[in-house]
C-alpha positions in Angstrom: -20.3 -8.6 9.9 -18.5 -5.3 9.0 -15.8 -4.2 11.4 -17.2 -0.8 12.1 -20.6 -2.3 12.9 -19.1 -4.9 15.2 -17.2 -2.3 17.2 -20.3 -0.2 17.6 -22.7 -3.1 18.4 -20.3 -4.8 20.9 -19.9 -1.5 22.8 -16.1 -1.3 22.1 -16.8 2.1 20.4 -19.6 4.5 21.2 -20.3 5.5 17.6 -19.9 3.8 14.3 -18.5 7.0 12.7 -15.7 7.0 15.4 -15.0 3.3 14.6 -14.8 4.2 10.9 -12.5 7.1 11.6 -10.1 4.9 13.7 -10.0 2.3 10.9 -9.5 4.8 8.1 -6.6 6.4 10.1 -4.8 3.1 10.1 -5.2 2.5 13.8 -7.0 -0.8 13.6 -5.9 -4.3 12.7 -7.5 -7.7 12.4 -5.2 -10.7 13.1 -2.2 -8.5 12.5 -3.3 -6.9 9.2 -4.4 -3.3 8.8 -8.2 -3.2 8.6 -10.7 -1.0 6.8 -14.2 -0.4 8.2 -15.7 -2.7 5.7 -13.5 -5.7 6.5 -15.4 -8.8 7.7 -15.1 -9.8 11.3 -15.4 -13.5 12.2 -15.5 -15.5 15.5 -11.9 -16.0 16.8 -10.5 -12.8 15.2 -8.2 -10.6 17.2 -8.9 -6.9 16.8 -6.2 -4.5 17.8 -7.1 -0.8 18.3 -4.9 2.2 19.0 -6.9 5.1 20.4 -4.7 8.0 21.4 -1.9 6.5 23.6 -3.8 3.3 24.4 -3.5 0.1 22.5 -6.1 -2.6 23.2 -6.7 -6.1 21.8 -10.0 -7.8 21.7 -11.0 -11.4 20.8 -14.3 -11.9 18.9 -16.3 -14.5 20.8 -19.6 -14.2 19.0 -21.3 -12.1 16.3 -24.6 -10.2 17.0 -27.4 -8.9 14.8 -28.0 -5.7 16.7 -26.5 -3.6 19.5 -26.3 -5.4 22.8 -27.0 -4.3 26.4 -24.0 -3.5 28.7 -24.6 -6.6 30.8 -24.4 -8.8 27.7 -21.2 -7.4 26.1 -18.8 -9.9 27.8 -20.3 -12.8 25.7 -19.3 -11.1 22.4 -15.8 -9.8 23.1 -13.0 -10.5 25.5 -10.4 -7.8 26.3 -7.0 -9.6 25.9 -4.7 -6.6 26.7 -4.8 -2.9 27.2 -1.5 -1.0 27.3 -0.5 2.6 27.4 2.2 3.6 25.0 5.3 5.3 26.4 6.1 8.4 24.3 9.7 8.4 25.6 10.5 4.8 24.7 12.3 5.8 21.5 15.0 7.8 23.4 
């Protein structure tokens, strides 16, 4: 399944166009490698997203064929970490 579709269908991102924009901007990685929206996502992959000052990592637990309801999202992804970047850390 395409990365942008997975992010939308799993509820990690609200819109597929936003997922595409994040990936095109270089703020998304799969298993430590920069990812494009068209990259394939597989079960067991670790997706790292940087949105603004927040960096989050998700594990892919299962793939879906269509968008899932809010109460079902936990069976498709697991949030591994979510950290806020410190803009003053370079000083």
